[in-house]
ZADO-1210 file (C-alpha; in nm, 4 decimals, padded with zeros to 6 digits):
<atoms>
<atom x="-00.2782" y="-01.5991" z="01.4028" code="MET" pos="1"/>
<atom x="-00.0575" y="-01.2976" z="01.4415" code="ALA" pos="2"/>
<atom x="-00.2314" y="-00.9997" z="01.6712" code="GLN" pos="3"/>
<atom x="-00.1815" y="-00.6691" z="01.4995" code="PHE" pos="4"/>
<atom x="-00.2290" y="-00.3483" z="01.7392" code="ARG" pos="5"/>
<atom x="-00.1033" y="00.0188" z="01.7177" code="LEU" pos="6"/>
<atom x="00.1036" y="00.1862" z="01.9796" code="ASP" pos="7"/>
<atom x="00.0098" y="00.5377" z="01.9106" code="GLY" pos="8"/>
<atom x="-00.0110" y="00.6148" z="01.5473" code="THR" pos="9"/>
<atom x="00.3373" y="00.5334" z="01.3993" code="LYS" pos="10"/>
<atom x="00.4539" y="00.2076" z="01.5759" code="VAL" pos="11"/>
<atom x="00.2785" y="-00.1326" z="01.4815" code="LEU" pos="12"/>
<atom x="00.3054" y="-00.3980" z="01.7538" code="ALA" pos="13"/>
<atom x="00.2533" y="-00.7814" z="01.6341" code="VAL" pos="14"/>
<atom x="00.2420" y="-01.0554" z="01.8881" code="THR" pos="15"/>
<atom x="00.3485" y="-01.4096" z="01.7800" code="LEU" pos="16"/>
<atom x="00.2578" y="-01.7025" z="01.9691" code="GLU" pos="17"/>
<atom x="00.4928" y="-01.9351" z="01.8199" code="GLY" pos="18"/>
<atom x="00.3667" y="-02.2732" z="01.6466" code="GLY" pos="19"/>
<atom x="00.4516" y="-02.1450" z="01.3174" code="GLY" pos="20"/>
<atom x="00.2947" y="-01.7969" z="01.3530" code="ASP" pos="21"/>
<atom x="00.4628" y="-01.5607" z="01.1048" code="ALA" pos="22"/>
<atom x="00.4090" y="-01.2217" z="00.9356" code="VAL" pos="23"/>
<atom x="00.5589" y="-01.0517" z="00.6472" code="LYS" pos="24"/>
<atom x="00.7105" y="-00.6744" z="00.7024" code="ALA" pos="25"/>
<atom x="00.8978" y="-00.4048" z="00.4961" code="LYS" pos="26"/>
<atom x="01.2720" y="-00.5020" z="00.5212" code="ASN" pos="27"/>
<atom x="01.4341" y="-00.3216" z="00.7776" code="GLY" pos="28"/>
<atom x="01.1166" y="-00.1850" z="00.9452" code="SER" pos="29"/>
<atom x="01.1728" y="-00.3943" z="01.2712" code="MET" pos="30"/>
<atom x="01.2688" y="-00.1188" z="01.5532" code="VAL" pos="31"/>
<atom x="01.2443" y="-00.3650" z="01.8482" code="ALA" pos="32"/>
<atom x="01.1378" y="-00.6960" z="01.9648" code="TYR" pos="33"/>
<atom x="01.0741" y="-00.9087" z="02.2947" code="ASP" pos="34"/>
<atom x="01.0967" y="-01.2782" z="02.3083" code="GLY" pos="35"/>
<atom x="01.2623" y="-01.4938" z="02.0355" code="GLU" pos="36"/>
<atom x="01.2178" y="-01.3938" z="01.6893" code="MET" pos="37"/>
<atom x="01.3826" y="-01.5098" z="01.3533" code="ALA" pos="38"/>
<atom x="01.4004" y="-01.2759" z="01.0432" code="PHE" pos="39"/>
<atom x="01.4559" y="-01.4046" z="00.6826" code="LYS" pos="40"/>
<atom x="01.4769" y="-01.1773" z="00.3738" code="LYS" pos="41"/>
<atom x="01.2363" y="-01.2965" z="00.1109" code="LEU" pos="42"/>
<atom x="01.2847" y="-01.2571" z="-00.2541" code="SER" pos="43"/>
<atom x="01.0342" y="-01.1017" z="-00.4869" code="GLY" pos="44"/>
<atom x="00.8306" y="-00.9445" z="-00.2310" code="GLY" pos="45"/>
<atom x="00.7578" y="-01.2830" z="-00.0601" code="GLY" pos="46"/>
<atom x="00.6430" y="-01.4433" z="-00.3952" code="GLU" pos="47"/>
<atom x="00.9727" y="-01.6387" z="-00.4761" code="GLY" pos="48"/>
<atom x="01.1662" y="-01.6105" z="-00.8149" code="VAL" pos="49"/>
<atom x="00.8779" y="-01.5822" z="-01.0336" code="ARG" pos="50"/>
<atom x="00.7450" y="-01.2537" z="-00.8038" code="GLY" pos="51"/>
<atom x="01.1249" y="-01.1207" z="-00.8398" code="MET" pos="52"/>
<atom x="01.1197" y="-01.1687" z="-01.2227" code="VAL" pos="53"/>
<atom x="00.7367" y="-01.0168" z="-01.2557" code="THR" pos="54"/>
<atom x="00.8296" y="-00.7207" z="-01.0015" code="ARG" pos="55"/>
<atom x="01.1753" y="-00.6249" z="-01.2199" code="ARG" pos="56"/>
<atom x="00.9530" y="-00.6438" z="-01.5323" code="LEU" pos="57"/>
<atom x="00.6857" y="-00.4412" z="-01.3814" code="THR" pos="58"/>
<atom x="00.8903" y="-00.1876" z="-01.1960" code="GLY" pos="59"/>
<atom x="00.6779" y="-00.2440" z="-00.8675" code="GLU" pos="60"/>
<atom x="00.9304" y="-00.2703" z="-00.5870" code="GLN" pos="61"/>
<atom x="00.8550" y="-00.4393" z="-00.2760" code="LEU" pos="62"/>
<atom x="01.1162" y="-00.6045" z="-00.0616" code="THR" pos="63"/>
<atom x="01.0052" y="-00.8065" z="00.2553" code="VAL" pos="64"/>
<atom x="01.1288" y="-01.0082" z="00.5339" code="MET" pos="65"/>
<atom x="00.9317" y="-01.2816" z="00.7028" code="GLU" pos="66"/>
<atom x="00.9349" y="-01.2676" z="01.0695" code="VAL" pos="67"/>
<atom x="00.8594" y="-01.5816" z="01.3099" code="LYS" pos="68"/>
<atom x="00.8659" y="-01.6716" z="01.6650" code="GLY" pos="69"/>
<atom x="00.7067" y="-01.6059" z="01.9975" code="ARG" pos="70"/>
<atom x="00.6730" y="-01.2575" z="02.1462" code="GLY" pos="71"/>
<atom x="00.6132" y="-00.8984" z="02.0228" code="THR" pos="72"/>
<atom x="00.7761" y="-00.7253" z="01.7250" code="CYS" pos="73"/>
<atom x="00.7587" y="-00.3657" z="01.6704" code="TYR" pos="74"/>
<atom x="00.7467" y="-00.1998" z="01.3250" code="PHE" pos="75"/>
<atom x="00.7863" y="00.1500" z="01.1897" code="ALA" pos="76"/>
<atom x="00.9246" y="00.3401" z="00.9064" code="ASP" pos="77"/>
<atom x="01.0176" y="00.7024" z="00.8513" code="ARG" pos="78"/>
<atom x="00.7805" y="00.8030" z="01.1391" code="ALA" pos="79"/>
<atom x="00.4932" y="00.7381" z="00.8953" code="CYS" pos="80"/>
<atom x="00.1148" y="00.7023" z="01.0288" code="ASP" pos="81"/>
<atom x="-00.0004" y="00.3253" z="01.0277" code="ILE" pos="82"/>
<atom x="-00.3529" y="00.2184" z="00.9346" code="ASN" pos="83"/>
<atom x="-00.4787" y="-00.1058" z="01.0045" code="LEU" pos="84"/>
<atom x="-00.6861" y="-00.2903" z="00.7425" code="VAL" pos="85"/>
<atom x="-00.8597" y="-00.6255" z="00.7908" code="ARG" pos="86"/>
<atom x="-00.9575" y="-00.8399" z="00.4781" code="LEU" pos="87"/>
<atom x="-01.2067" y="-01.1268" z="00.4825" code="ASN" pos="88"/>
<atom x="-01.1306" y="-01.2735" z="00.1581" code="GLY" pos="89"/>
<atom x="-01.1020" y="-00.9330" z="-00.0304" code="GLU" pos="90"/>
<atom x="-00.8537" y="-00.7863" z="-00.2373" code="LYS" pos="91"/>
<atom x="-00.6674" y="-00.4773" z="-00.1569" code="LEU" pos="92"/>
<atom x="-00.4577" y="-00.2771" z="-00.4174" code="HIS" pos="93"/>
<atom x="-00.1754" y="-00.0932" z="-00.2642" code="VAL" pos="94"/>
<atom x="00.1305" y="00.1409" z="-00.3495" code="GLU" pos="95"/>
<atom x="00.4407" y="-00.1082" z="-00.2471" code="ALA" pos="96"/>
<atom x="00.5975" y="00.1738" z="-00.0668" code="SER" pos="97"/>
<atom x="00.2805" y="00.2146" z="00.1457" code="ASN" pos="98"/>
<atom x="00.2828" y="-00.1505" z="00.2736" code="LEU" pos="99"/>
<atom x="00.4224" y="-00.2187" z="00.5816" code="LEU" pos="100"/>
<atom x="00.3437" y="-00.5626" z="00.7281" code="CYS" pos="101"/>
<atom x="00.0806" y="-00.8524" z="00.6348" code="THR" pos="102"/>
<atom x="-00.0665" y="-01.1613" z="00.8054" code="ASP" pos="103"/>
<atom x="00.1076" y="-01.4866" z="00.6766" code="SER" pos="104"/>
<atom x="-00.2498" y="-01.5848" z="00.5675" code="GLY" pos="105"/>
<atom x="-00.2367" y="-01.2978" z="00.3076" code="LEU" pos="106"/>
<atom x="-00.1170" y="-01.3366" z="-00.0362" code="ARG" pos="107"/>
<atom x="00.0751" y="-01.0597" z="-00.2244" code="THR" pos="108"/>
<atom x="00.0939" y="-01.0443" z="-00.5947" code="GLY" pos="109"/>
<atom x="00.1352" y="-00.7794" z="-00.8571" code="THR" pos="110"/>
<atom x="-00.1832" y="-00.6560" z="-01.0453" code="SER" pos="111"/>
<atom x="-00.2346" y="-00.4574" z="-01.3490" code="PHE" pos="112"/>
<atom x="-00.4219" y="-00.1167" z="-01.2616" code="THR" pos="113"/>
<atom x="-00.4127" y="00.0482" z="-01.5961" code="GLY" pos="114"/>
<atom x="-00.2914" y="00.3854" z="-01.6771" code="LEU" pos="115"/>
<atom x="-00.2508" y="00.5086" z="-01.3104" code="ARG" pos="116"/>
<atom x="00.1117" y="00.3982" z="-01.2761" code="GLY" pos="117"/>
<atom x="00.2322" y="00.5761" z="-01.5700" code="ALA" pos="118"/>
<atom x="00.1781" y="00.9146" z="-01.4007" code="SER" pos="119"/>
<atom x="00.4022" y="00.8274" z="-01.1100" code="GLN" pos="120"/>
<atom x="00.6587" y="00.6778" z="-01.3595" code="GLY" pos="121"/>
<atom x="00.6402" y="00.3375" z="-01.1922" code="ASN" pos="122"/>
<atom x="00.4863" y="00.1145" z="-01.4525" code="GLY" pos="123"/>
<atom x="00.1033" y="00.0028" z="-01.4866" code="LEU" pos="124"/>
<atom x="00.1167" y="-00.2303" z="-01.2154" code="PHE" pos="125"/>
<atom x="00.0463" y="-00.2178" z="-00.8024" code="THR" pos="126"/>
<atom x="00.0740" y="-00.4524" z="-00.5269" code="THR" pos="127"/>
<atom x="-00.2549" y="-00.6611" z="-00.4399" code="SER" pos="128"/>
<atom x="-00.2934" y="-00.8035" z="-00.0992" code="VAL" pos="129"/>
<atom x="-00.5765" y="-01.0741" z="-00.0697" code="GLU" pos="130"/>
<atom x="-00.7099" y="-01.3616" z="00.1502" code="GLY" pos="131"/>
<atom x="-00.8094" y="-01.3337" z="00.5261" code="THR" pos="132"/>
<atom x="-00.5963" y="-01.1473" z="00.7866" code="GLY" pos="133"/>
<atom x="-00.4596" y="-00.8152" z="00.8630" code="GLN" pos="134"/>
<atom x="-00.2450" y="-00.5707" z="00.6615" code="ALA" pos="135"/>
<atom x="-00.0820" y="-00.2516" z="00.7933" code="ALA" pos="136"/>
<atom x="-00.0426" y="00.0426" z="00.5540" code="LEU" pos="137"/>
<atom x="00.1761" y="00.3464" z="00.5822" code="MET" pos="138"/>
<atom x="00.0787" y="00.6961" z="00.5047" code="SER" pos="139"/>
<atom x="00.2669" y="01.0395" z="00.5155" code="ALA" pos="140"/>
<atom x="00.0116" y="01.1800" z="00.7878" code="GLY" pos="141"/>
<atom x="-00.2929" y="01.0540" z="00.8977" code="PRO" pos="142"/>
<atom x="-00.4604" y="00.8487" z="00.6130" code="ALA" pos="143"/>
<atom x="-00.8190" y="00.9740" z="00.4844" code="VAL" pos="144"/>
<atom x="-01.0758" y="00.6887" z="00.4138" code="LEU" pos="145"/>
<atom x="-01.2909" y="00.8124" z="00.1140" code="LEU" pos="146"/>
<atom x="-01.5943" y="00.6195" z="-00.0047" code="ARG" pos="147"/>
<atom x="-01.6929" y="00.5712" z="-00.3821" code="VAL" pos="148"/>
<atom x="-02.0404" y="00.5076" z="-00.4804" code="GLY" pos="149"/>
<atom x="-02.2491" y="00.4301" z="-00.8065" code="PRO" pos="150"/>
<atom x="-02.3532" y="00.8339" z="-00.7822" code="LYS" pos="151"/>
<atom x="-02.0146" y="00.9644" z="-00.6236" code="THR" pos="152"/>
<atom x="-01.7137" y="00.9236" z="-00.8279" code="PRO" pos="153"/>
<atom x="-01.3691" y="01.0247" z="-00.6886" code="LEU" pos="154"/>
<atom x="-01.0893" y="01.2109" z="-00.8394" code="GLN" pos="155"/>
<atom x="-00.7460" y="01.1571" z="-00.6737" code="VAL" pos="156"/>
<atom x="-00.4096" y="01.3042" z="-00.7159" code="ASP" pos="157"/>
<atom x="-00.1636" y="01.0160" z="-00.7857" code="PRO" pos="158"/>
<atom x="00.1036" y="01.1346" z="-00.5537" code="GLY" pos="159"/>
<atom x="-00.1867" y="01.1170" z="-00.2478" code="ALA" pos="160"/>
<atom x="-00.2906" y="00.7704" z="-00.3432" code="TYR" pos="161"/>
<atom x="-00.2344" y="00.4964" z="-00.0814" code="VAL" pos="162"/>
<atom x="-00.4882" y="00.2051" z="-00.1508" code="ALA" pos="163"/>
<atom x="-00.8057" y="00.0922" z="-00.2570" code="HIS" pos="164"/>
<atom x="-01.0654" y="-00.1919" z="-00.2292" code="GLN" pos="165"/>
<atom x="-01.3692" y="-00.2966" z="-00.3648" code="GLY" pos="166"/>
<atom x="-01.5446" y="-00.3009" z="-00.7067" code="ASP" pos="167"/>
<atom x="-01.3689" y="00.0156" z="-00.8468" code="LEU" pos="168"/>
<atom x="-01.2870" y="00.0897" z="-01.2073" code="ARG" pos="169"/>
<atom x="-00.9973" y="00.3324" z="-01.2626" code="GLN" pos="170"/>
<atom x="-00.9276" y="00.5846" z="-01.5372" code="SER" pos="171"/>
<atom x="-00.6375" y="00.7831" z="-01.5975" code="PHE" pos="172"/>
<atom x="-00.7222" y="01.1563" z="-01.6945" code="GLN" pos="173"/>
<atom x="-00.5366" y="01.4573" z="-01.7847" code="SER" pos="174"/>
<atom x="-00.6071" y="01.7784" z="-01.5969" code="GLY" pos="175"/>
<atom x="-00.3865" y="01.9777" z="-01.8320" code="VAL" pos="176"/>
<atom x="-00.6219" y="02.2644" z="-01.9937" code="ASN" pos="177"/>
<atom x="-00.6281" y="02.6411" z="-02.0682" code="PHE" pos="178"/>
<atom x="-00.6800" y="02.7287" z="-01.7019" code="ARG" pos="179"/>
<atom x="-00.4065" y="02.4988" z="-01.5809" code="THR" pos="180"/>
<atom x="-00.1526" y="02.6493" z="-01.8161" code="LEU" pos="181"/>
<atom x="-00.2684" y="02.9958" z="-01.7001" code="LEU" pos="182"/>
<atom x="-00.1999" y="02.8898" z="-01.3361" code="GLY" pos="183"/>
<atom x="-00.5803" y="02.8955" z="-01.2444" code="GLU" pos="184"/>
<atom x="-00.6241" y="02.5220" z="-01.2378" code="GLY" pos="185"/>
<atom x="-00.5810" y="02.2355" z="-00.9785" code="SER" pos="186"/>
<atom x="-00.1971" y="02.2536" z="-01.0202" code="GLY" pos="187"/>
<atom x="-00.2176" y="01.8791" z="-01.0760" code="GLU" pos="188"/>
<atom x="-00.1527" y="01.7592" z="-01.4400" code="ALA" pos="189"/>
<atom x="-00.2997" y="01.4228" z="-01.3878" code="PHE" pos="190"/>
<atom x="-00.5637" y="01.2566" z="-01.1786" code="GLN" pos="191"/>
<atom x="-00.7063" y="00.8883" z="-01.1158" code="ILE" pos="192"/>
<atom x="-01.0807" y="00.8613" z="-01.1299" code="ARG" pos="193"/>
<atom x="-01.2607" y="00.5989" z="-00.9393" code="PHE" pos="194"/>
<atom x="-01.5888" y="00.4725" z="-01.0310" code="GLU" pos="195"/>
<atom x="-01.8079" y="00.1784" z="-00.8780" code="GLY" pos="196"/>
<atom x="-01.8397" y="00.0886" z="-00.5296" code="THR" pos="197"/>
<atom x="-01.5473" y="00.0707" z="-00.2616" code="GLY" pos="198"/>
<atom x="-01.3128" y="00.2647" z="-00.0523" code="LEU" pos="199"/>
<atom x="-00.9869" y="00.4714" z="-00.1280" code="VAL" pos="200"/>
<atom x="-00.7088" y="00.5519" z="00.1042" code="TYR" pos="201"/>
<atom x="-00.5321" y="00.8640" z="00.0340" code="VAL" pos="202"/>
<atom x="-00.2528" y="01.0657" z="00.2446" code="GLN" pos="203"/>
<atom x="-00.2328" y="01.4126" z="00.3045" code="PRO" pos="204"/>
<atom x="00.1027" y="01.4618" z="00.1720" code="SER" pos="205"/>
<atom x="00.2168" y="01.4155" z="-00.2099" code="GLU" pos="206"/>
<atom x="00.5107" y="01.1800" z="-00.3118" code="ARG" pos="207"/>
<atom x="00.6618" y="01.3186" z="-00.6337" code="ASN" pos="208"/>
<atom x="00.5156" y="01.2147" z="-00.9724" code="THR" pos="209"/>
<atom x="00.5969" y="01.2923" z="-01.3289" code="LEU" pos="210"/>
<atom x="00.2352" y="01.4443" z="-01.3487" code="GLY" pos="211"/>
<atom x="00.2562" y="01.6771" z="-01.0436" code="GLY" pos="212"/>
<atom x="00.3624" y="01.9918" z="-01.2180" code="ASP" pos="213"/>
<atom x="00.2723" y="02.1424" z="-01.5509" code="VAL" pos="214"/>
</atoms>
């Protein structure tokens, strides 16, 4: 199995030992490698023709390449911070733009996540990663890992959302009220509410969303 490690906070080093070892990474994210590596662009986010059609219909964009060989490959993208997540049979939901690299043992797909996507103008779907292995997530600045419990629901700005895992329910809420219109509210027209038990990854920087300003 591929070995993941971080060189600092912005570069992911993945060591492959040959014999079929492989990872899937964001297309164009390789910055250096040593040893012998082969790179192949995959269609449909690595899910084949069916995945390509699904992603076009849902608007969820994910362009990846398969990396095989023996040696160490280094990945980075736009000087983003990188966060490693180990999965042991669980499912991780992540914005496609925040997914850098996954073990070949992990399966990616497209999952319906409710109205959250509408606030970002990118449909009602997000990318799912499940199985056993490691995934590398990107964030604009150091990611913050927030825990959600039965008595501690969480409200998240859609532009700061990166990923979530666990037994969580999402609801899409409008923050537009009289105080917001007077400029005394949070400044965010929409939020995602998470309830249940699990973890949510957020970044200290907001991507542009349709609901970011009133």
